[in-house]
PLY file of the C-alpha trace (Angstrom):
ply
format ascii 1.0
element vertex 64
property float x
property float y
property float z
element edge 63
property int vertex1
property int vertex2
end_header
-2.84 1.14 -16.17
-1.15 -1.43 -18.36
1.96 -0.20 -20.16
3.11 -1.72 -23.43
6.11 -4.08 -23.27
9.42 -2.33 -23.68
8.43 1.11 -22.37
11.53 2.74 -20.92
11.86 4.72 -17.70
11.82 8.12 -19.45
8.58 7.38 -21.30
6.96 6.02 -18.12
8.02 9.12 -16.16
6.53 11.41 -18.81
3.21 9.57 -18.65
3.03 9.89 -14.87
4.67 13.28 -14.29
2.99 14.80 -11.19
3.39 18.31 -12.62
0.90 17.51 -15.34
-1.38 14.99 -13.66
-4.88 15.97 -14.54
-3.90 17.11 -18.01
-4.80 15.07 -21.06
-2.74 14.57 -24.18
-4.71 13.79 -27.33
-3.17 12.62 -30.58
-5.30 12.80 -33.71
-4.81 13.12 -37.45
-4.25 16.67 -38.65
-7.52 16.60 -40.61
-9.39 15.85 -37.37
-8.24 19.05 -35.65
-11.06 21.32 -36.90
-13.76 18.95 -35.65
-11.96 18.49 -32.34
-11.57 22.26 -31.90
-15.26 22.82 -32.67
-16.25 20.15 -30.16
-13.99 21.53 -27.40
-15.12 25.12 -27.87
-13.13 28.32 -27.72
-12.78 28.70 -23.95
-9.03 28.05 -23.91
-9.20 24.62 -22.28
-7.05 23.07 -25.03
-4.01 23.92 -27.13
-2.32 22.38 -30.14
1.30 21.84 -29.06
2.91 20.02 -31.95
2.77 17.20 -34.41
4.20 13.75 -35.04
6.58 13.53 -37.96
8.52 10.69 -39.54
12.21 10.55 -38.77
14.67 9.70 -36.05
13.07 8.85 -32.72
13.88 11.47 -30.12
12.38 13.31 -27.19
11.72 17.01 -27.73
11.06 19.33 -24.82
8.28 21.79 -25.50
7.68 24.75 -23.22
4.34 26.51 -23.32
0 1
1 2
2 3
3 4
4 5
5 6
6 7
7 8
8 9
9 10
10 11
11 12
12 13
13 14
14 15
15 16
16 17
17 18
18 19
19 20
20 21
21 22
22 23
23 24
24 25
25 26
26 27
27 28
28 29
29 30
30 31
31 32
32 33
33 34
34 35
35 36
36 37
37 38
38 39
39 40
40 41
41 42
42 43
43 44
44 45
45 46
46 47
47 48
48 49
49 50
50 51
51 52
52 53
53 54
54 55
55 56
56 57
57 58
58 59
59 60
60 61
61 62
62 63
């Protein structure tokens, strides 16, 4: 794995958190969600957990 220059410790820890190893985070445009959902099927193996928005950079904790 090659990390981009300037990644901080918090971001690196999130990427390699052992509690979620094996999971996969996918970012895609909102308009791509229907096609992605159709491709993944309805068996509950994926969830939409949020969205990227413009504004102040910050880390938000999301509990599922």
